[in-house]
TORKOL-4160 file (C-alpha; in steps of 0.2 Angstrom, whole numbers, padded with zeros to 4 digits, m for minus):
276
<pt num="1" X="0804" Y="m0968" Z="0545"/>
<pt num="2" X="0821" Y="m0960" Z="0544"/>
<pt num="3" X="0824" Y="m0960" Z="0563"/>
<pt num="4" X="0812" Y="m0974" Z="0568"/>
<pt num="5" X="0822" Y="m0981" Z="0583"/>
<pt num="6" X="0826" Y="m0964" Z="0589"/>
<pt num="7" X="0808" Y="m0960" Z="0590"/>
<pt num="8" X="0804" Y="m0976" Z="0599"/>
<pt num="9" X="0818" Y="m0973" Z="0611"/>
<pt num="10" X="0813" Y="m0956" Z="0615"/>
<pt num="11" X="0795" Y="m0961" Z="0618"/>
<pt num="12" X="0802" Y="m0975" Z="0629"/>
<pt num="13" X="0813" Y="m0963" Z="0639"/>
<pt num="14" X="0798" Y="m0953" Z="0641"/>
<pt num="15" X="0787" Y="m0965" Z="0648"/>
<pt num="16" X="0854" Y="m1185" Z="0522"/>
<pt num="17" X="0852" Y="m1201" Z="0532"/>
<pt num="18" X="0836" Y="m1196" Z="0539"/>
<pt num="19" X="0829" Y="m1182" Z="0528"/>
<pt num="20" X="0815" Y="m1172" Z="0535"/>
<pt num="21" X="0801" Y="m1168" Z="0523"/>
<pt num="22" X="0793" Y="m1151" Z="0520"/>
<pt num="23" X="0775" Y="m1153" Z="0514"/>
<pt num="24" X="0765" Y="m1140" Z="0505"/>
<pt num="25" X="0749" Y="m1139" Z="0496"/>
<pt num="26" X="0744" Y="m1128" Z="0481"/>
<pt num="27" X="0725" Y="m1124" Z="0478"/>
<pt num="28" X="0718" Y="m1121" Z="0461"/>
<pt num="29" X="0700" Y="m1118" Z="0456"/>
<pt num="30" X="0696" Y="m1126" Z="0439"/>
<pt num="31" X="0678" Y="m1127" Z="0433"/>
<pt num="32" X="0671" Y="m1123" Z="0450"/>
<pt num="33" X="0680" Y="m1138" Z="0458"/>
<pt num="34" X="0694" Y="m1135" Z="0471"/>
<pt num="35" X="0709" Y="m1146" Z="0469"/>
<pt num="36" X="0724" Y="m1148" Z="0480"/>
<pt num="37" X="0741" Y="m1153" Z="0474"/>
<pt num="38" X="0755" Y="m1159" Z="0486"/>
<pt num="39" X="0774" Y="m1161" Z="0485"/>
<pt num="40" X="0787" Y="m1168" Z="0497"/>
<pt num="41" X="0803" Y="m1158" Z="0498"/>
<pt num="42" X="0817" Y="m1168" Z="0505"/>
<pt num="43" X="0832" Y="m1159" Z="0511"/>
<pt num="44" X="0833" Y="m1156" Z="0530"/>
<pt num="45" X="0842" Y="m1168" Z="0542"/>
<pt num="46" X="0831" Y="m1164" Z="0557"/>
<pt num="47" X="0814" Y="m1157" Z="0561"/>
<pt num="48" X="0808" Y="m1143" Z="0551"/>
<pt num="49" X="0802" Y="m1129" Z="0563"/>
<pt num="50" X="0800" Y="m1114" Z="0552"/>
<pt num="51" X="0793" Y="m1110" Z="0535"/>
<pt num="52" X="0790" Y="m1093" Z="0526"/>
<pt num="53" X="0785" Y="m1088" Z="0509"/>
<pt num="54" X="0792" Y="m1072" Z="0501"/>
<pt num="55" X="0779" Y="m1059" Z="0498"/>
<pt num="56" X="0778" Y="m1063" Z="0479"/>
<pt num="57" X="0778" Y="m1081" Z="0482"/>
<pt num="58" X="0794" Y="m1084" Z="0472"/>
<pt num="59" X="0804" Y="m1092" Z="0487"/>
<pt num="60" X="0801" Y="m1103" Z="0502"/>
<pt num="61" X="0813" Y="m1102" Z="0516"/>
<pt num="62" X="0814" Y="m1117" Z="0528"/>
<pt num="63" X="0824" Y="m1120" Z="0544"/>
<pt num="64" X="0825" Y="m1133" Z="0558"/>
<pt num="65" X="0835" Y="m1143" Z="0570"/>
<pt num="66" X="0849" Y="m1146" Z="0558"/>
<pt num="67" X="0853" Y="m1127" Z="0560"/>
<pt num="68" X="0852" Y="m1124" Z="0541"/>
<pt num="69" X="0841" Y="m1112" Z="0532"/>
<pt num="70" X="0836" Y="m1117" Z="0514"/>
<pt num="71" X="0829" Y="m1106" Z="0501"/>
<pt num="72" X="0818" Y="m1114" Z="0488"/>
<pt num="73" X="0815" Y="m1108" Z="0471"/>
<pt num="74" X="0796" Y="m1112" Z="0469"/>
<pt num="75" X="0796" Y="m1112" Z="0450"/>
<pt num="76" X="0810" Y="m1124" Z="0449"/>
<pt num="77" X="0803" Y="m1134" Z="0464"/>
<pt num="78" X="0786" Y="m1137" Z="0456"/>
<pt num="79" X="0795" Y="m1142" Z="0439"/>
<pt num="80" X="0807" Y="m1154" Z="0448"/>
<pt num="81" X="0822" Y="m1144" Z="0441"/>
<pt num="82" X="0839" Y="m1146" Z="0448"/>
<pt num="83" X="0847" Y="m1133" Z="0459"/>
<pt num="84" X="0829" Y="m1129" Z="0466"/>
<pt num="85" X="0836" Y="m1124" Z="0483"/>
<pt num="86" X="0852" Y="m1116" Z="0491"/>
<pt num="87" X="0858" Y="m1116" Z="0508"/>
<pt num="88" X="0863" Y="m1100" Z="0516"/>
<pt num="89" X="0881" Y="m1099" Z="0522"/>
<pt num="90" X="0877" Y="m1092" Z="0539"/>
<pt num="91" X="0871" Y="m1105" Z="0552"/>
<pt num="92" X="0864" Y="m1104" Z="0569"/>
<pt num="93" X="0873" Y="m1114" Z="0583"/>
<pt num="94" X="0857" Y="m1123" Z="0588"/>
<pt num="95" X="0839" Y="m1126" Z="0581"/>
<pt num="96" X="0831" Y="m1113" Z="0570"/>
<pt num="97" X="0814" Y="m1108" Z="0576"/>
<pt num="98" X="0808" Y="m1093" Z="0565"/>
<pt num="99" X="0811" Y="m1085" Z="0548"/>
<pt num="100" X="0805" Y="m1071" Z="0537"/>
<pt num="101" X="0809" Y="m1062" Z="0521"/>
<pt num="102" X="0810" Y="m1043" Z="0521"/>
<pt num="103" X="0798" Y="m1034" Z="0509"/>
<pt num="104" X="0811" Y="m1031" Z="0495"/>
<pt num="105" X="0818" Y="m1049" Z="0495"/>
<pt num="106" X="0835" Y="m1043" Z="0499"/>
<pt num="107" X="0837" Y="m1051" Z="0516"/>
<pt num="108" X="0831" Y="m1066" Z="0526"/>
<pt num="109" X="0830" Y="m1064" Z="0545"/>
<pt num="110" X="0830" Y="m1079" Z="0557"/>
<pt num="111" X="0830" Y="m1083" Z="0575"/>
<pt num="112" X="0833" Y="m1099" Z="0585"/>
<pt num="113" X="0838" Y="m1108" Z="0601"/>
<pt num="114" X="0855" Y="m1101" Z="0601"/>
<pt num="115" X="0847" Y="m1085" Z="0607"/>
<pt num="116" X="0852" Y="m1075" Z="0592"/>
<pt num="117" X="0844" Y="m1066" Z="0577"/>
<pt num="118" X="0854" Y="m1067" Z="0561"/>
<pt num="119" X="0852" Y="m1056" Z="0546"/>
<pt num="120" X="0856" Y="m1065" Z="0529"/>
<pt num="121" X="0859" Y="m1058" Z="0512"/>
<pt num="122" X="0847" Y="m1067" Z="0501"/>
<pt num="123" X="0858" Y="m1066" Z="0485"/>
<pt num="124" X="0875" Y="m1070" Z="0493"/>
<pt num="125" X="0869" Y="m1081" Z="0507"/>
<pt num="126" X="0881" Y="m1072" Z="0519"/>
<pt num="127" X="0877" Y="m1067" Z="0537"/>
<pt num="128" X="0877" Y="m1048" Z="0538"/>
<pt num="129" X="0872" Y="m1045" Z="0556"/>
<pt num="130" X="0870" Y="m1054" Z="0572"/>
<pt num="131" X="0859" Y="m1048" Z="0586"/>
<pt num="132" X="0858" Y="m1057" Z="0604"/>
<pt num="133" X="0844" Y="m1061" Z="0615"/>
<pt num="134" X="0845" Y="m1068" Z="0632"/>
<pt num="135" X="0835" Y="m1084" Z="0628"/>
<pt num="136" X="0828" Y="m1093" Z="0613"/>
<pt num="137" X="0820" Y="m1082" Z="0599"/>
<pt num="138" X="0803" Y="m1089" Z="0594"/>
<pt num="139" X="0796" Y="m1076" Z="0582"/>
<pt num="140" X="0803" Y="m1065" Z="0568"/>
<pt num="141" X="0792" Y="m1052" Z="0558"/>
<pt num="142" X="0798" Y="m1040" Z="0544"/>
<pt num="143" X="0790" Y="m1024" Z="0541"/>
<pt num="144" X="0778" Y="m1025" Z="0526"/>
<pt num="145" X="0784" Y="m1008" Z="0519"/>
<pt num="146" X="0801" Y="m1004" Z="0525"/>
<pt num="147" X="0814" Y="m1017" Z="0521"/>
<pt num="148" X="0826" Y="m1012" Z="0535"/>
<pt num="149" X="0814" Y="m1014" Z="0550"/>
<pt num="150" X="0810" Y="m1030" Z="0558"/>
<pt num="151" X="0804" Y="m1037" Z="0575"/>
<pt num="152" X="0809" Y="m1052" Z="0586"/>
<pt num="153" X="0800" Y="m1061" Z="0600"/>
<pt num="154" X="0810" Y="m1071" Z="0613"/>
<pt num="155" X="0808" Y="m1082" Z="0628"/>
<pt num="156" X="0817" Y="m1069" Z="0638"/>
<pt num="157" X="0801" Y="m1059" Z="0638"/>
<pt num="158" X="0806" Y="m1045" Z="0626"/>
<pt num="159" X="0798" Y="m1040" Z="0609"/>
<pt num="160" X="0812" Y="m1030" Z="0600"/>
<pt num="161" X="0811" Y="m1018" Z="0585"/>
<pt num="162" X="0827" Y="m1016" Z="0574"/>
<pt num="163" X="0831" Y="m1003" Z="0561"/>
<pt num="164" X="0846" Y="m1009" Z="0550"/>
<pt num="165" X="0849" Y="m0991" Z="0544"/>
<pt num="166" X="0855" Y="m0986" Z="0561"/>
<pt num="167" X="0873" Y="m0993" Z="0561"/>
<pt num="168" X="0877" Y="m0990" Z="0579"/>
<pt num="169" X="0860" Y="m0991" Z="0587"/>
<pt num="170" X="0853" Y="m1004" Z="0598"/>
<pt num="171" X="0836" Y="m1011" Z="0595"/>
<pt num="172" X="0821" Y="m1004" Z="0605"/>
<pt num="173" X="0810" Y="m1015" Z="0616"/>
<pt num="174" X="0793" Y="m1013" Z="0610"/>
<pt num="175" X="0785" Y="m1024" Z="0624"/>
<pt num="176" X="0792" Y="m1032" Z="0640"/>
<pt num="177" X="0785" Y="m1046" Z="0651"/>
<pt num="178" X="0790" Y="m1058" Z="0664"/>
<pt num="179" X="0785" Y="m1072" Z="0653"/>
<pt num="180" X="0790" Y="m1079" Z="0636"/>
<pt num="181" X="0784" Y="m1071" Z="0619"/>
<pt num="182" X="0781" Y="m1084" Z="0606"/>
<pt num="183" X="0776" Y="m1073" Z="0591"/>
<pt num="184" X="0775" Y="m1056" Z="0584"/>
<pt num="185" X="0768" Y="m1049" Z="0568"/>
<pt num="186" X="0765" Y="m1032" Z="0559"/>
<pt num="187" X="0748" Y="m1027" Z="0552"/>
<pt num="188" X="0750" Y="m1028" Z="0533"/>
<pt num="189" X="0739" Y="m1013" Z="0530"/>
<pt num="190" X="0744" Y="m1002" Z="0545"/>
<pt num="191" X="0761" Y="m1007" Z="0551"/>
<pt num="192" X="0761" Y="m0996" Z="0566"/>
<pt num="193" X="0750" Y="m1010" Z="0574"/>
<pt num="194" X="0759" Y="m1025" Z="0580"/>
<pt num="195" X="0751" Y="m1041" Z="0588"/>
<pt num="196" X="0761" Y="m1052" Z="0600"/>
<pt num="197" X="0758" Y="m1069" Z="0608"/>
<pt num="198" X="0764" Y="m1071" Z="0626"/>
<pt num="199" X="0765" Y="m1087" Z="0637"/>
<pt num="200" X="0755" Y="m1079" Z="0651"/>
<pt num="201" X="0747" Y="m1063" Z="0644"/>
<pt num="202" X="0739" Y="m1070" Z="0628"/>
<pt num="203" X="0737" Y="m1060" Z="0613"/>
<pt num="204" X="0740" Y="m1041" Z="0613"/>
<pt num="205" X="0739" Y="m1027" Z="0601"/>
<pt num="206" X="0752" Y="m1013" Z="0601"/>
<pt num="207" X="0755" Y="m0997" Z="0593"/>
<pt num="208" X="0774" Y="m0995" Z="0591"/>
<pt num="209" X="0772" Y="m0976" Z="0595"/>
<pt num="210" X="0767" Y="m0981" Z="0612"/>
<pt num="211" X="0780" Y="m0992" Z="0619"/>
<pt num="212" X="0775" Y="m1006" Z="0632"/>
<pt num="213" X="0757" Y="m1000" Z="0632"/>
<pt num="214" X="0746" Y="m1013" Z="0624"/>
<pt num="215" X="0730" Y="m1005" Z="0616"/>
<pt num="216" X="0720" Y="m1021" Z="0616"/>
<pt num="217" X="0721" Y="m1038" Z="0625"/>
<pt num="218" X="0711" Y="m1052" Z="0617"/>
<pt num="219" X="0703" Y="m1066" Z="0627"/>
<pt num="220" X="0692" Y="m1080" Z="0622"/>
<pt num="221" X="0674" Y="m1078" Z="0627"/>
<pt num="222" X="0673" Y="m1097" Z="0630"/>
<pt num="223" X="0688" Y="m1098" Z="0642"/>
<pt num="224" X="0686" Y="m1101" Z="0660"/>
<pt num="225" X="0690" Y="m1085" Z="0669"/>
<pt num="226" X="0702" Y="m1094" Z="0680"/>
<pt num="227" X="0712" Y="m1102" Z="0666"/>
<pt num="228" X="0729" Y="m1096" Z="0661"/>
<pt num="229" X="0730" Y="m1088" Z="0644"/>
<pt num="230" X="0744" Y="m1095" Z="0634"/>
<pt num="231" X="0746" Y="m1089" Z="0616"/>
<pt num="232" X="0758" Y="m1098" Z="0605"/>
<pt num="233" X="0755" Y="m1089" Z="0588"/>
<pt num="234" X="0746" Y="m1073" Z="0582"/>
<pt num="235" X="0744" Y="m1067" Z="0564"/>
<pt num="236" X="0734" Y="m1054" Z="0555"/>
<pt num="237" X="0722" Y="m1057" Z="0541"/>
<pt num="238" X="0728" Y="m1051" Z="0524"/>
<pt num="239" X="0717" Y="m1035" Z="0525"/>
<pt num="240" X="0723" Y="m1032" Z="0543"/>
<pt num="241" X="0706" Y="m1032" Z="0550"/>
<pt num="242" X="0706" Y="m1049" Z="0560"/>
<pt num="243" X="0718" Y="m1059" Z="0571"/>
<pt num="244" X="0720" Y="m1078" Z="0571"/>
<pt num="245" X="0728" Y="m1085" Z="0587"/>
<pt num="246" X="0733" Y="m1102" Z="0593"/>
<pt num="247" X="0736" Y="m1106" Z="0611"/>
<pt num="248" X="0743" Y="m1120" Z="0621"/>
<pt num="249" X="0730" Y="m1133" Z="0624"/>
<pt num="250" X="0717" Y="m1121" Z="0617"/>
<pt num="251" X="0706" Y="m1121" Z="0601"/>
<pt num="252" X="0711" Y="m1109" Z="0587"/>
<pt num="253" X="0702" Y="m1092" Z="0589"/>
<pt num="254" X="0698" Y="m1078" Z="0577"/>
<pt num="255" X="0696" Y="m1060" Z="0583"/>
<pt num="256" X="0691" Y="m1044" Z="0575"/>
<pt num="257" X="0705" Y="m1032" Z="0578"/>
<pt num="258" X="0693" Y="m1019" Z="0587"/>
<pt num="259" X="0686" Y="m1031" Z="0600"/>
<pt num="260" X="0693" Y="m1041" Z="0614"/>
<pt num="261" X="0680" Y="m1055" Z="0612"/>
<pt num="262" X="0682" Y="m1069" Z="0600"/>
<pt num="263" X="0672" Y="m1069" Z="0584"/>
<pt num="264" X="0674" Y="m1088" Z="0582"/>
<pt num="265" X="0682" Y="m1102" Z="0591"/>
<pt num="266" X="0686" Y="m1117" Z="0581"/>
<pt num="267" X="0682" Y="m1133" Z="0591"/>
<pt num="268" X="0687" Y="m1150" Z="0586"/>
<pt num="269" X="0682" Y="m1160" Z="0575"/>
<pt num="270" X="0677" Y="m1146" Z="0564"/>
<pt num="271" X="0662" Y="m1138" Z="0572"/>
<pt num="272" X="0662" Y="m1119" Z="0575"/>
<pt num="273" X="0657" Y="m1110" Z="0591"/>
<pt num="274" X="0651" Y="m1093" Z="0586"/>
<pt num="275" X="0651" Y="m1078" Z="0599"/>
<pt num="276" X="0633" Y="m1071" Z="0600"/>
C-alpha cells in the first residue's frame, strides 16, 4: 500500500440547557437468557447524528448539531466514573454527520455539514488535517488494516479515498455521480472492496483498483421497477459476505455480496419477506 493513491490515480488517468441523550444497549447471555442493559449518556447540546465504536470496543465517539465530537471511555462510562468523556479540540463549523476511528486508535475522522473532513489526533484531541468537499459530508469509513487510509462520501456526488502518508497528494475519486452519496464502507475481510449508498443509484459494490466502475449494483426484488432507488446507508457484515442496506421510505434489505437480488427484506411490523 506504499503508493496507494498513486496507483489509483494512474488507473483513473488510464480509464447543557437541553442535553441530548445518547442511548446504547449491551447484550449479555447468562444462563441461556438474553438480557439487555441500557444507559443514558448526557453531554451534547443538540441532536446526536453520528456514533462510532472503536474496533476494540474501548471508546465510543459521538457527534451532532452542537458541532462537538466527544470520546467516551466505555469502562469509565459503565462504572459512572468521573472524566468518562473528553471533547476533541477541533470542531466543525456546522453539524457533525459522520465519525470513524482508524484501525490503530490513533485518529478520529469526521465529516459534516460544513463540507469538510477533519482528521483528529485521538490522544491530544488536536486537528491534524482538513480536507474540503463541495457539499456536506455524510459518510466516513476508515480502512480496516491501514491506519492512514480512509474514505468519504458526500452530497457533492463524490466518494473520495485519502492516504495520509502522501503529504502533498490530493485524494482520489473512487466513484462519481450526479446525485448525493450518503454512505461508504470498506469490506472488513477484503478491503479492496467498497460499498456505497447513493441517493439515486442505490447500493453499489466497487473494487478500488477499478475506479468509477461498480462491479455490482444491488436492487430489491420487491421494488417496483419504476420506483427510484435511494440508498441512505450500506454496511458489510462482520465476515464481509453480506451487505445490510437502508433506503429512503424503503424496508431494510439484506444482500449476499455476490448477488444483486435481496436475500431478505425486513417488512414492518417484524415479518420477513424472503426471496425465493
